[in-house]
C-alpha positions as a printed Julia matrix, in Angstrom:
121×3 Matrix{Float64}:
 -87.28  -59.57  41.7
 -86.01  -63.04  42.6
 -82.4   -64.12  42.66
 -81.6   -67.81  42.4
 -78.34  -69.54  43.27
 -77.75  -73.21  42.51
 -75.28  -75.43  44.33
 -74.44  -79.09  44.79
 -73.13  -79.98  41.37
 -69.98  -82.01  40.87
 -68.26  -84.96  39.28
 -69.67  -88.39  40.12
 -69.66  -91.88  38.7
 -72.56  -93.59  37.0
 -74.98  -94.94  39.57
 -74.11  -92.34  42.18
 -76.42  -89.72  43.67
 -76.3   -85.95  44.0
 -78.59  -83.38  45.54
 -78.81  -79.97  43.96
 -80.06  -76.97  45.87
 -81.51  -73.7   44.64
 -81.54  -70.88  47.17
 -83.89  -67.99  46.44
 -83.86  -64.45  47.7
 -86.96  -62.53  48.66
 -89.95  -63.14  50.88
 -92.26  -64.37  48.15
 -90.58  -67.7   47.42
 -93.63  -69.59  48.64
 -95.77  -68.0   45.92
 -93.61  -69.14  43.0
 -93.74  -72.4   41.12
 -90.21  -73.6   40.47
 -88.42  -75.75  38.0
 -85.16  -77.44  37.1
 -83.73  -77.44  33.59
 -80.48  -78.7   32.12
 -78.33  -78.04  29.1
 -75.74  -80.46  27.8
 -72.92  -79.34  25.5
 -74.17  -78.8   21.98
 -77.79  -79.36  22.98
 -80.73  -77.14  23.75
 -81.87  -76.54  27.28
 -84.43  -79.12  28.38
 -86.99  -79.39  31.12
 -86.18  -81.71  34.02
 -88.78  -81.21  36.75
 -91.2   -78.69  38.2
 -92.98  -78.11  41.49
 -95.9   -75.89  42.4
 -95.61  -73.11  44.96
 -97.1   -75.24  47.73
 -95.1   -78.3   46.75
 -98.27  -80.27  46.26
 -97.83  -80.81  42.54
 -94.81  -82.0   40.65
 -93.97  -83.21  37.17
 -90.93  -84.71  35.53
 -89.35  -85.31  32.18
 -89.67  -88.93  31.14
 -85.89  -89.26  31.06
 -85.6   -88.65  34.83
 -88.89  -90.02  36.12
 -88.29  -92.53  38.9
 -84.69  -91.4   39.41
 -84.98  -87.7   40.28
 -87.12  -86.08  42.96
 -87.93  -82.39  43.15
 -88.86  -80.84  46.48
 -88.9   -77.51  48.25
 -88.72  -76.08  51.74
 -90.58  -72.78  51.79
 -89.33  -72.03  55.29
 -85.78  -72.03  53.91
 -86.52  -70.44  50.52
 -84.84  -73.45  48.93
 -85.69  -75.98  46.25
 -83.94  -79.3   45.79
 -83.34  -81.9   43.13
 -82.38  -85.3   44.45
 -80.74  -87.22  41.62
 -80.26  -90.97  42.02
 -78.93  -93.63  39.67
 -77.13  -91.01  37.65
 -76.18  -91.79  34.08
 -73.54  -90.25  31.81
 -76.37  -88.74  29.75
 -77.37  -86.69  32.81
 -74.19  -84.67  32.36
 -75.19  -81.04  31.89
 -75.35  -77.63  33.47
 -78.42  -77.62  35.7
 -80.44  -74.45  36.12
 -83.19  -73.59  38.54
 -85.99  -71.26  37.52
 -88.86  -69.46  39.18
 -92.28  -68.72  37.78
 -94.37  -65.72  38.76
 -97.35  -68.04  39.12
 -98.13  -70.48  41.9
 -99.13  -73.3   39.58
 -96.85  -75.06  37.15
 -97.32  -73.16  33.9
 -94.21  -73.86  31.87
 -93.33  -70.17  31.89
 -90.37  -69.07  33.98
 -89.39  -65.53  34.76
 -86.19  -65.86  36.76
 -83.15  -68.07  36.25
 -80.08  -69.06  38.2
 -76.55  -69.15  36.87
 -76.34  -72.93  36.75
 -74.3   -75.69  38.36
 -72.31  -78.32  36.49
 -73.1   -82.0   36.91
 -70.73  -84.46  35.3
 -71.36  -88.2   35.4
 -68.53  -90.45  34.34
 -69.07  -93.97  33.02
């Protein structure tokens, strides 16, 4: 079982930056691929970024490519999402997720409770 807790959300202006963190419980964090998703009001949850267990592979949604960076520190059981050049359309609840596989598979087994990011224009 893995428990995930997101933090770092908040209210910012367009063009600002934020860094989200996802702290994971358990000693097997380094064996899980991880991902970030978001859900805006009235919209379905969408993929944002993913990272393999080792951190050697990443992928991004086209909408955030070049602005967001996903990373992880397996010594701290923590994953990050550095968000730069934020836009109002990035406003959403951001969720972190863990996969029971080491490689990025698109299948996630554990989810956090989410953190709100609001970008004002």
